[in-house]
N, C-alpha and C positions, 0 to 999 in steps of 0.2 A: 745460255745467255753469253757465256764466255767466248764461245766460238764466233758469235756475231761481233763481239767487241774486238776480237782479234782481227777481223776483217775491216770493220768500219769505225774502230775506236777513234782514230784521228779525225775522221769526218764528223763524228758526233761532237768532238771538242770544237771543231769549226762551227758546228750548228749552235753551240752555246755562245760563241763569240758573235755569230750573226744575229742571234736573238737579241743580245744586249745592244748591238749596233742599231737594230731595227726599232728598239724601244725609245730611241732618241725623241724627245719632245720638249717643247718650251714650258710644259707644265710638270714640275718636279714630282708631284704625287704619282703621275702615271708611271714614271720610271721606277719610283720607289716601290709601288705595289707590284708592278710587273716583275722586277728583279727579286722581290721577296718570294713570290710564288715560284719563280724559276729556280731559285736557290734552295727551295725547301725540299728538294729531292725528286724522286721519281726515276724510273728506269729509262725514260725516253723511248718507249717501245714504238710509238707512232713514227717519230723521225727515223728510228732504226729500220722500221718496215719499209719506208720509202727508199732509204739508201740501199738496203739489201735487194729490194725489188728492181731498182735501177741497175744494180750490179748484175743481177741474174739475167736482166734483159740486155746486157752488153753495153750499157751506157757508161761512157768514160769522160764526158765533158764536165762543165762547171756549174750546171744548173741544179744538181741534186741537193747540194748543201743549202742554198737559199730556199729551195722549195721545202726541204725538211724543216727549216725554221718556220716557214709558214704553217705547216702542220702543227707545230708546237704552239704557235700563236693561237690558232683556232682552238686547240685543246685547252690551253690556259684560260682563254675566254670562257669556255664552257664550265671550267672548274669554278671560276669566280661567280658566274651566274648560278650554278648548281648549289654552291654553299649558301647563297642568299635564299634561294627557294627552299632549301632543306633546313635552314636555320642552324647550319653546322658550326661547331666551335673548334673543331680540329681538322687539319688537312695534313697528311703525311707526318703525323706525330707532333705538329706544332700548331699554334693558334692560327685559325683560318684568317684570311685577309679581312673578311667582313667583321670578325671579332675585333681586329685591331683598328680598322679605319671606318667601319660602319657599312651598312648595306648600300647606301647611295654611292659611295666611292667605289665599292666593288663592282656594282652594276655598270657604272660609267667607264671604269677602266676596262672592264670586259667588252663594252661597246667599242672602245678605242681599239682594242686588240682585233676584234672582228673587222672593223673598218680598215685598219692598217693591213690586215692579211690580204684583203682584196687588191689593194694597190701593189702589194708585193707580188701577188699572183700575176698581175698585169706585166710587171717587170720581167717575169720569167719568159713571157712572149709566146705562150701556147694557149690558144683559145680553147682547145680540147681539155687541157688541164684546168683552166679557169672554169669551164662548164662542170667538170667532175667535182671540183672542190666547192663551187658555189651550190651545186645541187645537194652536196653532202651537208652543208651548213643549214640548208632549208629543212632537210630531213631531220637533222638533230633537233631543231626547234620544234618540229612536229612531234618528235619523240618525247620531248620534255612535257609538252601539253598532254600527250597520250598518257604518260605516267601520272600526271596530275589527276587526270580523269579516272584513273584506275585506283587511286589512293583509297584504301579501306574496302575495296571490292572483294569480298570473301569468295565470290563465285568466279573470280578471274581464272581463265583456263590457261594451260601451259602454252597453247598456240598463241593466245592473245599476249601473253607475257613475252614470249620470244619475239613477237612483232615489235613490242616496245624496245626490247634490247637491241634488235637490228637497227632501229631508228636512232636510239639515243646514244648507244655506245659503239656498236660494231661498224656503223657506216663510215666513220672517220678512218678506222683501220683499213677498211676496204678501199676507200678513196686514196689513202696513202700508197697502198700497193699498186692500185691502178695508175696513179700518177707516175710512179716509177716505171711501170710498163710502157706508158706513153712516151716518157723520155727515151726509152730504149727502142721505140718504134717496132715492137714485136708484133707478130700477127694477132688478129683479133682473138683467136682461140686462147693464146697464151695471156693476152691482156685480161680476158674474162677469167681465166684460171687464177691469176694473181688477185683480181678483185674478189673472187669467191674465197680464196685463201684468207684474205684479210677479214672478210665477213664472218667466216666460221671461227677464226681466231678471236675476233672481237666478242662473239657470243660466248665462247668458252671462258674468255677473260672475265666477263661480267658474271657468269655463273659461279666462278671461283670467288669473286667478290661477295656474292650472295652468301656463300658458305662462311667466309671469314667474318661476316657480320654476326654470326652465331657462335663461332668457335675460337676466334683469335683473341689475344689480349689487345688492349689499346696500343701497347708498345709495339706489338707485331704489326697490327693493322694500320696504325697511323691515323685512325679515325675512332670515334666513340663506338664501341661494340653495342649492338642492339639499336643503333640509331635508325636504321631502316624500319625496324618494327615500331619504334616509337613514333616515326613519321607516318605510319600506316601503309608503308610500302609492302605489297604482297609479292614476295620474290619466290623463286622456284622451290627452295626447301619448304617454305610455308604452304605453297600451292599443293605440293605433294602431301603434306601433313593434313591439310584441310580435306583432301579427297579420301584420306584413310581413317581419320579419327571419328569418334562417335559424337552424337549430338551434344552431350554435356561438355565434352572437351572443346568442341567447336564454339560453344557459348563462352568458355573461358578465354579462348583466343580472341573472339569478337569483343569481349569486354576490355581486354588489354589494348586492342587496336583503337577502340573508341576513346580511350583516356587521353587527355592532353599531355600528361606526364606519366612516365612508366617507372615503377619502382624496380629495384633489383630482384625482388621476389617475383614480380610479374614477368620480368625477362627470363628468369630461371624456369618459371612454369611453362612458358611457351617454348623456350629452347629445349626443355626436357621432352616435350611432346614431339618437337621436330626430330630429335635424336631417336626417341622411342619408335617413331613410325618410319624411320629410315630416310628422312628428308635430306640429310647430309650425303649419305651414300648415293641416293638417287641423283642428286645434283652433280656429284663428282662423276658418276657414270655418264650423265648427259654431257658434261664438259668433255669427257674423254671421247664421246661419240663425235663431237664437232672437231676435236683435234685429229682424230683419225681421218676425217674428211679432208682436213687441211693437207695431210700428207698425200692424199689421192690427187688433189689439185696440182701438186708440184710434179706429178709424173710426166706432164707435158714437157718438162725441162730435163735435159740430160744431167747425169750425176756431176756434182761439182761441190767445192767447199762452201760456196754461197748457198746452194740448195740445202746442204747439210746444216748450215747455220740457221736458215729459216725453219727447218724442222726442229732444230734444237730450241729455237725461240718459242715455238709452239709448245714444246714439252715443258719449258719453263713455266708457262702459264698455268699448267695443272699441278705444279709442284710448289709454287711460291706460297709463302705464308704472310705476304704483305703486299 
């Protein structure tokens, strides 16, 4: 992560300023909620991906920073909506926006950010980038609905789950990288390579999030541990466990998932099974598989500090603890 910051640190600071500038509204609550979510932390991985992809593609003009801000607008909108859908109380270690201002305000400010992002995309002046990012927001919405339909589904397959992850999480990282490639006007093969890099990175990122829900402390994770399980989300560590455990253990897991509220003992029972059947190790190995693919995608680009920074960013994904 540090190698990336050494290259684009100043640009990321400009992205922060651009985000606040673009939050301007005659409705004070919009700015208050938007700035609250923005200032709550986060590594800005999605804007960083766009900036690095643009650099790798040889782009040196002034559209990368405002476009990176658009990516963060879209991401922030999804966070606001996600926390409402998930009834989340924590986001990055502090109270979620819906906890402070209510579900209605969170949804509506999220809507504002989505709408504003499209007007900002138009300002960039690229119909191709507009198409890529608008398609991505559509897929994200589909992914949210797919995840909702999969809630509590004990027979969810790994392939079905990865499809949800591609749509809900990875597509925006892929779109960020592809937008950077479009700015740099690289050949189609390199544009596709960067899009694929972002997709595989996004999958690995989500898989590591799945692990943290079982093994991190709330202070490390910034969210309530076990929240996915309490919400009935069947993620890869649990999918692997359900495929390996016996019928009585499967019944225990099903009973916990069906409950409206989960006790600490319930969480310990399921997380113990996840660890016993190697769900954590299996998911780490799956994340590593996607990160290894990331490196392969970048072979179409010659050696450079920017390429090394992207590789380092992908390595960070599988070593982070929050």
